[in-house]
C-alpha positions in Angstrom: -21.1 -25.8 -14.6 -23.8 -23.4 -13.8 -23.6 -20.1 -16.1 -22.1 -16.9 -14.1 -24.9 -14.2 -14.1 -24.2 -10.9 -15.3 -24.8 -9.4 -12.1 -22.1 -11.7 -10.5 -19.7 -10.8 -13.3 -20.2 -7.1 -12.8 -19.5 -7.6 -9.0 -16.4 -9.7 -10.0 -15.1 -6.7 -12.2 -15.8 -4.2 -9.2 -13.7 -6.3 -6.8 -10.8 -6.4 -9.1 -11.5 -10.0 -11.2 -11.3 -9.5 -15.1 -11.4 -6.5 -17.1 -14.3 -4.3 -18.6 -14.3 -5.5 -21.9 -14.4 -9.2 -20.8 -17.5 -8.2 -19.0 -18.9 -6.3 -22.0 -18.4 -8.9 -24.1 -19.9 -11.8 -21.7 -23.2 -10.2 -21.1 -24.0 -8.9 -24.6 -26.3 -11.2 -26.8 -24.4 -11.3 -30.0 -27.5 -12.2 -32.1 -30.0 -9.7 -31.0 -27.5 -7.1 -29.6 -28.9 -6.9 -26.3 -27.6 -6.3 -22.8 -28.3 -8.8 -20.5 -27.7 -6.6 -17.4 -29.8 -3.5 -16.9 -29.0 -0.1 -15.3 -28.5 -0.2 -11.8 -26.7 1.3 -8.5 -23.3 -0.1 -10.2 -24.0 0.4 -14.0 -25.5 2.9 -16.6 -26.1 3.3 -20.3 -25.1 6.3 -22.2 -25.9 6.4 -26.2 -23.3 9.0 -26.6 -20.1 10.4 -24.5 -20.4 13.7 -25.6 -17.4 16.1 -25.9 -19.2 18.9 -27.7 -20.5 21.2 -24.7 -19.6 21.9 -21.1 -22.8 20.8 -19.3 -22.9 17.6 -21.6 -19.2 16.9 -20.0 -20.6 18.2 -17.1 -23.0 15.5 -16.6 -21.2 12.6 -17.5 -18.3 13.8 -14.7 -21.4 14.0 -12.4 -22.1 10.3 -13.2 -18.1 9.0 -12.5 -18.2 10.8 -9.2 -21.3 9.3 -8.2 -19.5 5.7 -8.7 -16.8 6.9 -7.1 -18.9 7.8 -4.0 -20.9 5.1 -3.6 -19.8 1.4 -4.6 -17.7 2.0 -8.3 -19.3 1.1 -11.5 -19.2 1.5 -14.9 -20.5 3.7 -17.7 -21.1 2.0 -20.7 -21.6 4.1 -24.1 -23.1 3.1 -27.5 -26.4 1.7 -25.5 -29.9 3.0 -25.5 -31.7 3.2 -22.0 -33.6 0.2 -23.2 -30.2 -1.7 -23.3 -29.9 -1.8 -26.9 -26.2 -2.0 -28.6 -26.2 0.7 -30.9 -22.5 1.3 -31.4 -20.4 4.4 -30.9 -17.8 6.9 -32.6 -14.5 6.6 -31.8 -13.3 8.7 -28.6 -10.4 10.9 -28.3 -9.6 9.4 -24.6 -7.0 12.2 -24.2 -9.4 14.5 -25.2 -12.4 13.6 -23.1 -9.8 13.5 -19.8 -8.8 17.2 -20.7 -12.7 18.1 -21.1 -13.4 16.2 -17.6 -10.4 17.3 -15.8 -11.9 20.6 -14.6 -14.9 18.9 -12.7 -13.5 16.1 -11.6 -9.7 17.3 -10.8 -6.8 14.6 -10.7 -7.8 12.4 -7.8 -10.8 10.6 -9.1 -9.9 6.8 -10.4 -11.3 5.9 -13.7 -10.6 4.3 -16.7 -11.8 5.2 -20.1 -11.8 2.4 -22.9 -13.9 0.4 -25.5 -14.1 -3.0 -27.0 -15.8 -4.3 -29.9 -18.8 -6.6 -29.8 -20.0 -8.4 -32.7 -23.6 -8.1 -33.0 -25.3 -10.0 -35.9 -22.1 -10.6 -38.0 -20.9 -6.8 -37.3 -18.6 -5.7 -35.3 -19.5 -2.5 -33.7 -17.2 -0.1 -30.7 -18.7 -0.1 -27.0 -16.8 2.5 -24.9 -16.8 2.4 -21.3 -15.8 4.5 -18.3 -14.9 2.3 -15.1 -15.0 3.7 -11.9 -13.7 2.2 -8.8 -14.8 3.2 -5.2 -13.0 6.1 -3.8 -10.2 4.6 -1.3 -9.8 8.4 0.4 -11.2 9.1 3.9 -13.7 11.6 2.2 -15.9 12.1 -0.7 -14.6 13.5 -4.2 -16.9 16.7 -5.0 -17.9 18.6 -8.1 -14.5 21.2 -8.9 -16.6 23.5 -11.3 -20.0 24.2 -11.6 -22.4 22.5 -14.2 -24.6 25.1 -16.1 -27.8 25.1 -17.4 -29.0 24.1 -20.6 -29.9 26.1 -23.8 -30.5 29.7 -23.0 -29.7 29.6 -19.4 -26.3 28.8 -19.8 -25.5 31.4 -17.3 -27.0 30.0 -14.8 -25.8 26.7 -12.5 -27.6 23.4 -12.1 -24.9 22.2 -10.1 -22.5 24.3 -7.8 -19.0 23.6 -7.4 -18.5 21.0 -4.0 -21.7 19.3 -4.4 -21.8 15.6 -2.9 -23.1 13.1 -6.2 -24.1 9.3 -5.1 -25.9 6.1 -6.8 -28.8 5.7 -5.4 -30.6 2.3 -7.2 -30.0 3.1 -10.7 -30.2 7.0 -10.4 -27.7 9.7 -9.9 -28.4 11.9 -6.7 -26.7 15.2 -5.3 -26.2 16.5 -1.8 -25.9 20.2 -2.8 -23.0 22.6 -1.5 -24.1 23.6 1.9 -26.4 20.8 2.4 -25.9 17.7 4.5 -22.7 16.9 3.7 -21.4 15.2 6.7 -24.2 12.9 7.1 -24.6 12.0 3.7 -20.6 11.2 3.8 -20.9 9.3 7.1 -24.2 7.1 5.1 -21.7 6.8 2.3 -19.1 5.3 4.6 -16.4 7.8 4.5 -14.5 9.0 7.7 -14.4 12.4 6.8 -17.0 14.6 5.4 -14.4 16.9 3.7 -10.6 17.3 3.0 -10.3 20.1 5.7 -12.2 18.2 8.3 -9.8 15.3 7.8 -6.8 17.2 8.2 -6.0 16.0 4.6 -4.4 18.3 2.0 -7.1 20.9 0.5 -6.0 21.5 -3.3 -6.5 24.9 -4.3 -6.4 24.1 -7.8 -6.7 20.8 -9.4 -6.7 20.1 -13.1 -4.4 18.1 -15.6 -1.3 19.7 -15.6 -2.1 21.9 -12.4 -2.2 20.6 -9.1 -1.8 22.9 -6.0 -2.4 22.6 -2.3 -3.7 25.0 -0.1 -1.5 26.1 2.8 -1.7 23.7 6.0 -2.7 26.3 8.2 -4.8 29.3 7.9 -1.9 31.7 7.0 1.9 31.5 6.0 3.9 33.3 8.2 7.2 34.2 8.2 10.6 32.4 6.6 10.1 35.5 3.4 13.9 35.1 2.8 13.7 31.2 2.7 11.3 31.6 0.1 12.9 34.4 -1.8 16.2 32.3 -1.9 14.5 29.2 -3.1 12.8 30.9 -5.5 15.8 32.2 -7.4 17.3 28.1 -7.2 14.6 27.9 -10.0 16.6 30.7 -12.1 20.1 28.6 -11.4 21.0 26.8 -15.0 23.1 24.5 -13.1 20.7 23.0 -11.0 17.4 21.1 -11.3 15.3 21.8 -7.9 15.1 21.8 -4.8 15.5 19.4 -1.7 14.1 20.6 1.7 15.0 18.6 5.0 14.2 18.9 8.4 13.2 17.5 11.6 9.5 17.1 11.8 6.8 19.8 12.4 9.5 22.6 11.6 7.6 23.8 8.7 9.3 22.1 5.3 5.7 21.3 3.7 4.5 24.8 4.4 7.7 26.7 2.9 7.5 24.3 0.0 3.5 25.2 -0.6 4.6 29.1 -0.5 7.5 28.2 -2.9 5.3 26.4 -5.2 2.3 29.0 -5.3 4.7 31.9 -5.8 6.5 30.1 -8.3 3.1 29.3 -10.1 1.9 32.9 -10.0 4.6 34.4 -10.9 4.7 32.3 -13.8 7.8 30.4 -13.6 6.2 27.2 -14.1 3.0 26.7 -16.4 2.4 22.7 -15.2 2.9 21.8 -11.5 2.3 18.5 -10.1 1.7 18.3 -6.1 1.8 14.8 -4.7 2.6 13.8 -1.0 3.2 10.5 0.7 2.1 12.1 4.2 0.1 9.8 6.3 -0.5 12.4 9.3 -0.5 15.7 9.9 -0.5 18.1 13.2 -3.6 19.8 14.1 -5.0 21.6 17.1 -7.0 18.3 17.5 -4.3 16.2 17.7 -2.6 14.3 14.9 -4.8 13.2 11.9 -4.4 10.6 9.3 -4.5 12.1 5.6 -4.9 10.7 2.3 -1.5 10.1 0.9 -1.3 10.3 -2.8 1.0 7.5 -3.0 2.9 5.0 -0.8 5.1 3.3 -3.8 6.1 3.3 -6.8 3.1 2.0 -9.1 1.0 4.1 -6.6 3.2 7.1 -7.5 3.3 6.7 -11.4 -0.6 6.3 -11.3 -1.2 9.5 -9.6 1.6 11.3 -11.6 -0.3 10.0 -14.8 -3.9 11.1 -13.7 -2.2 14.5 -13.1 -1.2 14.6 -16.7 -4.3 13.0 -17.5 -2.9 10.0 -19.3 -5.5 6.9 -19.6 -3.9 4.4 -17.6 -6.3 1.1 -17.3 -6.4 -0.6 -13.8 -4.1 -3.3 -14.6 -1.6 -1.2 -16.8 2.0 -3.0 -16.2 4.4 -0.3 -14.3 7.0 -0.6 -17.2 4.4 1.0 -19.6 3.3 3.4 -17.0 6.8 4.7 -16.7 7.4 5.3 -20.4 4.8 6.9 -20.5 5.2 9.1 -18.0 8.5 10.0 -18.9 7.4 10.2 -22.2 4.8 12.6 -21.6 7.2 14.8 -18.9 9.8 15.3 -21.8 7.1 17.0 -24.1 6.1 19.5 -21.4 7.3 22.6 -21.3 9.1 23.2 -18.0 7.2 20.9 -15.3 7.9 21.0 -11.6 7.3 18.1 -9.7 7.0 18.9 -6.1 7.0 15.4 -4.2 5.7 15.8 -0.5 7.0 13.4 2.6 9.6 11.3 0.8 10.9 9.8 4.4 7.8 7.3 4.4 8.3 5.9 1.4 10.2 2.7 1.5 9.8 1.7 -2.2 13.4 2.9 -4.0 12.4 3.3 -7.4 10.5 6.6 -6.4 13.9 7.6 -5.4 15.8 6.3 -8.5 12.5 7.6 -10.8 13.1 11.2 -9.5 16.9 11.4 -9.5 17.9 9.4 -12.4 15.3 8.9 -14.9 13.3 12.3 -15.1 13.9 14.4 -18.1 16.2 17.1 -17.9 13.5 19.8 -18.9 11.7 18.6 -15.2 12.5 20.4 -12.2 11.6 19.0 -8.6 11.2 20.1 -5.2 11.1 17.5 -2.6 10.7 17.5 1.1 12.0 14.6 4.0 13.7 14.5 7.4 16.7 13.8 5.3 17.7 14.4 1.9 16.4 11.6 -0.4 16.8 13.1 -3.7 20.4 14.5 -4.2 21.9 14.7 -7.9 22.0 18.7 -9.0 19.3 19.6 -6.4 19.9 22.3 -3.8 19.9 21.3 -0.5 18.1 23.3 1.8 18.3 22.3 5.5 15.5 23.9 7.4 16.1 25.4 11.1 14.2 26.9 13.1 12.4 30.6 12.7 13.9 33.6 12.8 13.4 35.1 16.2 11.4 38.2 14.8 9.3 35.6 12.3 8.7 33.6 15.4 7.5 36.2 17.5 5.1 37.4 14.8 3.6 33.7 14.5 2.9 33.6 18.1 1.2 36.8 17.9 -0.8 35.6 14.9 -1.7 32.0 16.8 -2.9 34.1 20.5 -4.9 35.9 18.1 -6.4 33.0 16.5 -7.4 31.6 19.9 -8.8 34.7 21.2 -5.9 35.5 23.6 -6.0 39.2 22.5 -4.5 40.6 26.0 -1.6 38.5 25.1 -1.2 39.1 21.6 -1.0 42.8 22.2 1.7 42.7 24.1 5.1 44.3 23.0 6.8 42.4 20.4 10.1 41.9 22.5 8.0 39.9 24.9 6.6 37.8 22.7 10.3 37.5 20.9 11.3 36.2 24.5 8.3 33.6 24.9 8.8 32.4 21.0 12.9 32.2 22.0 11.8 29.9 25.2 9.6 27.7 22.5 12.7 27.0 20.5 11.4 29.1 17.8 9.7 25.7 16.6 6.6 26.5 14.5 5.2 23.7 15.5 5.6 24.3 19.5 4.4 27.9 19.1 1.0 26.9 17.8 0.6 24.1 20.3 1.6 26.2 23.3 -1.1 29.0 22.0 -3.8 26.4 21.7 -2.8 25.6 25.4 -2.6 28.7 26.5 -6.4 29.0 25.6 -7.4 25.9 27.8 -5.0 26.6 30.6 -4.6 30.5 30.7 -2.4 30.4 33.9 0.4 29.0 31.9 1.2 32.3 30.6 2.1 33.5 33.8 5.2 31.4 33.8 8.4 33.1 33.1 9.3 29.5 31.1 6.8 27.6 28.9 6.0 24.5 30.4 6.8 22.6 27.1 8.8 19.4 26.3 12.7 19.8 24.8 12.9 19.9 21.2 13.8 16.3 21.0 10.1 15.6 22.3 7.9 17.8 20.2 6.0 15.1 18.5 5.2 13.4 22.0 4.0 16.4 23.3 1.6 16.5 20.3 1.1 12.9 20.5 0.2 13.7 24.4 -2.8 16.4 23.6 -4.4 13.9 21.2 -4.2 11.2 23.8 -6.5 13.2 26.4 -9.0 13.1 24.1 -9.2 9.4 23.8 -11.1 6.7 25.7 -9.4 4.8 28.4 -9.8 1.7 26.4 -8.5 3.1 23.0 -5.2 4.4 25.4 -4.9 1.0 26.5 -5.2 -0.5 22.9 -2.6 1.9 22.5 -0.2 0.9 24.8 -0.4 -2.9 24.0 0.1 -2.6 20.5 3.1 -0.3 21.0 4.8 -2.9 24.2 4.2 -6.0 21.9 4.9 -5.0 18.2 8.4 -6.0 18.3 7.3 -9.3 19.2 4.5 -10.3 17.0 2.4 -9.2 14.1 -0.4 -7.7 15.8 -3.7 -8.6 15.0 -7.0 -7.8 16.4 -7.0 -11.6 17.7 -3.7 -10.6 19.5 -4.7 -7.3 20.7 -7.9 -9.3 22.4 -5.3 -11.7 24.6 -2.8 -9.0 25.1 -5.2 -5.9 26.4 -8.1 -8.1 27.7 -10.3 -6.2 25.7 -13.4 -7.4 24.0 -14.3 -7.9 20.1 -16.7 -4.6 20.0 -14.6 -2.6 22.3 -11.3 -3.5 19.8 -13.6 -2.1 17.0 -14.2 1.3 18.5 -11.0 1.7 19.9 -8.8 0.8 16.6 -10.8 3.2 14.9 -10.2 6.2 17.2 -6.4 5.5 17.3 -6.2 4.9 13.6 -8.2 8.2 12.8 -5.9 10.1 15.3 -2.9 8.9 12.9 -1.5 6.8 16.5 -1.5 3.6 14.5 -1.6 2.6 11.1 -2.9 -0.4 10.0 -1.6 -2.9 7.2 -3.8 -5.3 5.0 -2.5 -8.7 3.7 -4.1 -8.6 0.2 -4.0 -12.5 -0.1 -5.4 -13.5 3.4 -7.3 -10.2 4.3 -5.6 -10.2 7.7 -4.9 -6.9 9.3 -2.2 -6.1 11.6 -1.1 -2.9 13.3 1.8 -0.8 14.5 2.2 2.4 16.6 3.1 5.7 14.6 6.8 6.2 15.0 5.7 9.7 16.6 3.4 7.9 18.9 5.8 5.2 20.0 7.2 6.7 23.5 4.2 8.1 24.6 2.1 4.8 24.3 5.0 3.1 26.0 5.1 5.5 28.9 1.5 4.6 29.6 2.1 1.1 29.7 4.4 2.1 32.3 2.4 4.8 34.2 -0.7 2.6 34.6 1.3 -0.5 35.3 0.0 -2.5 31.9 3.2 -4.4 31.2 2.9 -7.3 33.2 -0.7 -7.9 32.1 0.3 -7.2 28.6 3.1 -9.8 29.1 0.5 -12.4 30.7 -2.2 -12.0 27.8 0.8 -12.1 25.3 1.9 -15.4 26.8 -1.3 -16.6 26.6 -1.6 -15.4 22.9 1.4 -17.6 21.9 0.1 -20.7 23.7 -3.3 -20.4 21.7 -1.5 -19.7 18.3 1.2 -22.9 19.0 4.2 -20.6 19.7 4.3 -19.6 15.9 5.0 -16.2 16.7 8.1 -14.6 15.7 10.4 -15.0 18.3 12.7 -11.2 17.7 12.1 -8.1 15.7 14.7 -8.8 13.2 12.8 -11.8 12.1 9.4 -10.3 12.1 11.2 -7.2 9.8 12.4 -10.0 7.5 9.5 -12.2 7.0 7.3 -8.9 6.2 10.0 -7.8 3.8 7.9 -8.0 0.1 10.3 -10.3 -1.9 8.9 -8.0 -5.0 10.9 -5.2 -3.9 14.5 -6.9 -4.1 14.9 -6.0 -7.6 14.7 -2.1 -6.8 17.4 -2.3 -4.4 21.3 -1.6 -4.9 23.6 -4.6 -4.6 25.0 -2.6 -1.6 21.9 -3.1 0.0 21.0 -6.7 -1.2 24.6 -7.6 0.7 23.2 -6.0 3.7 19.8 -7.3 3.4 21.4 -11.2 3.2 23.5 -10.3 5.8 20.6 -10.1 8.1 19.0 -13.1 6.7 22.3 -15.4 7.3 22.0 -13.9 11.0 18.1 -15.3 11.1 18.8 -18.2 9.6 21.4 -19.5 12.4 18.8 -18.9 15.1 15.6 -21.9 15.5 12.3 -20.4 14.8 9.2 -21.6 12.3 10.2 -19.2 9.7 13.5 -21.1 7.9 11.7 -21.9 5.1 10.1 -18.5 4.0 13.7 -16.8 4.9 15.3 -19.5 2.6 13.3 -18.4 0.0 13.9 -14.7 0.6 17.6 -15.2 0.7 17.1 -16.8 -2.5 15.4 -14.0 -4.1 18.3 -12.1 -3.4 20.5 -14.4 -5.2 18.0 -14.2 -7.9 18.2 -10.6 -8.3 21.9 -10.5 -8.2 22.3 -12.9 -11.3 23.6 -16.0 -9.0 20.8 -18.2 -10.6 22.5 -21.7 -9.4 22.8 -20.3 -5.6 19.3 -19.3 -5.7 18.1 -22.6 -6.8 20.0 -24.2 -4.5 18.2 -22.4 -1.7 14.8 -22.6 -3.1 15.4 -26.7 -3.6 16.4 -26.7 0.4 13.1 -24.7 1.3 10.8 -26.8 -1.3 12.2 -30.2 0.2 11.4 -29.4 3.7 8.1 -28.5 2.8 7.5 -31.0 0.8 8.8 -33.5 3.7 7.1 -32.0 6.7 3.7 -33.6 6.3 1.8 -30.3 6.9 -0.6 -29.1 4.9 0.3 -26.5 2.6 -0.4 -23.0 2.7 -0.6 -20.1 0.9 3.3 -18.8 1.4 4.2 -22.4 1.3 2.9 -22.7 -2.0 4.4 -19.7 -3.1 7.6 -20.9 -2.2 7.1 -23.9 -4.3 5.7 -22.0 -7.3 9.2 -19.9 -7.5 11.3 -22.9 -6.7 10.2 -24.6 -9.7 10.7 -21.5 -12.0 13.8 -21.2 -10.8 14.7 -24.6 -11.3 13.4 -24.4 -14.7 15.4 -21.3 -15.6 18.9 -23.0 -13.9 19.1 -25.6 -16.3 16.8 -27.1 -18.7 17.8 -30.9 -18.0 15.4 -33.7 -17.7 16.3 -34.5 -13.6 15.9 -30.6 -13.5 12.4 -30.2 -14.9 11.3 -33.0 -13.1 12.1 -31.8 -9.8 10.4 -28.6 -10.6 7.5 -30.5 -12.2 7.0 -32.3 -8.9 7.1 -28.9 -7.1 4.0 -27.9 -9.3 2.4 -31.1 -8.7 2.0 -30.1 -5.0 0.4 -27.3 -5.6 -1.8 -27.8 -8.9 -5.1 -28.2 -6.6 -4.0 -25.1 -4.9 -5.9 -21.8 -5.6 -2.4 -20.0 -6.4 -2.4 -18.5 -10.0 -3.5 -21.7 -11.1 -3.1 -20.9 -15.1 0.8 -20.5 -14.7 1.0 -23.7 -12.4 -1.2 -25.6 -15.5 0.8 -23.6 -17.9 4.1 -24.5 -16.5 3.4 -28.2 -16.2 2.0 -28.4 -19.7 5.0 -26.8 -21.0 7.9 -29.0 -19.1 6.0 -32.4 -19.6 6.2 -31.6 -23.2 9.9 -30.8 -22.6 10.8 -34.4 -20.9 8.4 -36.0 -23.4 5.8 -37.1 -20.8 2.6 -38.1 -23.4 0.1 -38.4 -20.5 1.1 -35.9 -18.1 0.8 -33.3 -21.0 -2.3 -34.8 -22.2 -4.0 -34.5 -18.6 -2.2 -31.1 -17.6 -3.2 -29.5 -21.0 -6.8 -30.6 -20.1 -7.4 -29.3 -16.6 -5.5 -26.3 -17.6 -8.2 -25.8 -20.7 -10.7 -26.5 -18.3 -10.0 -23.8 -15.7 -9.4 -21.3 -18.3 -12.6 -22.0 -20.0 -14.8 -22.4 -17.2 -14.4 -18.8 -15.7 -12.5 -16.8 -17.5 -13.7 -13.4 -15.9 -11.5 -14.9 -12.7 -8.2 -14.2 -14.7 -6.5 -11.1 -16.3 -5.6 -10.8 -19.8 -1.9 -10.8 -19.2 -2.8 -14.6 -17.3 -4.6 -15.9 -20.1 -1.8 -14.6 -22.7 0.7 -16.2 -20.7 -1.2 -19.8 -20.0 -2.2 -19.4 -24.2 2.2 -18.9 -25.0 2.9 -21.9 -22.8 0.4 -24.3 -24.4 1.8 -23.0 -27.8 5.4 -23.6 -26.9 4.3 -27.0 -25.4 2.3 -28.0 -28.8 5.4 -27.3 -30.6 7.3 -29.4 -28.6 4.9 -32.2 -28.7 5.0 -32.0 -32.7 9.0 -32.4 -32.6 8.4 -35.7 -30.8 9.3 -38.5 -33.2 7.7 -41.5 -31.4 6.8 -42.5 -28.1 9.9 -42.8 -25.9 9.9 -46.0 -23.4 11.9 -45.0 -19.9 14.7 -46.3 -20.5 14.9 -44.4 -24.1 14.2 -40.8 -22.1 
């Protein structure tokens, strides 16, 4: 087999295959100590990772930002510019992160580590900083000035706000105030800055302190609520605040104001701000944001970044959980502000906040309904007081240049604000619409939708700026998303749009926050759903333009083209999209509710019977009913093997889990042989091959099948040794452990046994 080149190994590392130590070990000549790879767009050598002065740390931060903004990369210490490995003294990872923090903030993802390399018989330490490409919609910017060297320490070399990027094997800069927008577009970011992208703007960001700036240009009203909520932090009987209320009522703005005042009044020295918000309202409509997290692993990683913890790319969830809790316990009275919890579906986040955080930690959460309840003051946010609403209306009119209306008596503005239901979002949108249609002010009662339709009203403004094709694509998604997984291929049939039209339209409506796309990590397939706020407006588009019949015909054509395999109804669609790994985080009541839905669907004819049997088996498995789980997996596995169809990825996963559960249920020979039959069917499938062969080797040893043992061991070792960079260290260790257990079993065989003796 041809040897994999150093460049290919680095590309695999950047795509998530393997670890930095594996890559470094593979590309160092152990005799001469020479690196077999050269500095490039993706790699840079550093003789020393210096923390001795501010400028050296700033230069290191500059390179980290450049890799993050371009294509990712790795900084390797203890290596000369010519690629000679000279080794490096031990590094204080925590100290280095703390020094880098003021320059980078807490949103840049990077891993600090070190590995030992044998050079001419001597072990030398080679540290590294591995930086993935940023997944945010805008670049990461320098957050603190980098000074000049030596006697010019008071002068600045790079200003805060500079944008760094890689060009060949060099780091280059787009200075603050330069062509930031053009450079961001060139680097494939959809927004040049956080504010232009309508994402959260961070006012202060360094390890231990992250504070958001207000979403609007000024916080207005609600002084009484702010004072009341601040006093709750002085109550020894509680541990924080939960703010709940309808969309657009101002929960996040109020929480940000409380956080800022709590920090400046020195109630809290350490404050975390993290949001799961995926879209924001603005004067240009609804816009997407960069959520800090979407699930529990993402939350732990973001929380760890805020604390300056050095989590590796493949750090297990349990390890991150223990580290976060341990560090929080050592911090003096930290405040965790967690925003927009209604978009989080991973119950482990709520369990962590409600049950696991130490007693010294205070919480401030926002959501449509109260998600975290234990010993938190529940604040149900309602409409503004009339006077506050009138002052907000005056401010918004001035901001829109409508001075003649802003100068009207306060009682006139208050009356108009009451007609606007004293809703802050409604008031802002009304001022914006008056700027575009001045005659609308002359109406006694503003022409605005009722309270329940505020979000649809906002979406309506956004729809006006979209192309006709984009509006049609949005309507097609909303009408058919309950019937099938909406892929670009499906939309091509339903809306009758070309591939080029789809590409542009989907980008526009996704950027506007009207739809969200989900990518299958196994297949790379993307599917779309409308956001809840856009759903009714999108369906109205279909009715008003008489598109429904066209969409129906197109969907039937799509079903014919796909062989009728689309989900028959929304409940089936919901269940087949349910992630089995989330079952372990559900309560017993939630598992029972999920099982009842599965049972209803299993009684219907459809093409997803095996997949739902496997989901039902997982419910039994995590309820402690291993024999029932084995029975359901056996039914699904037998149906797959007897179908005569090629085994796809989903079926292969079912067979793998069926074998795992069969082995766990009983260690008898018939049970093990059945598990082996499932694994044998997928041994040539590219699905976690080391796990498959590790299980085959061990179970063959248990049943005393010498020929199978030798054959599977040979195949497994060949895969393991031929391409180590494919696998994580955990996968390699699991395979080695299985082989070691099998070897002990093999040694205990008294003598070869015949079939009749077994």
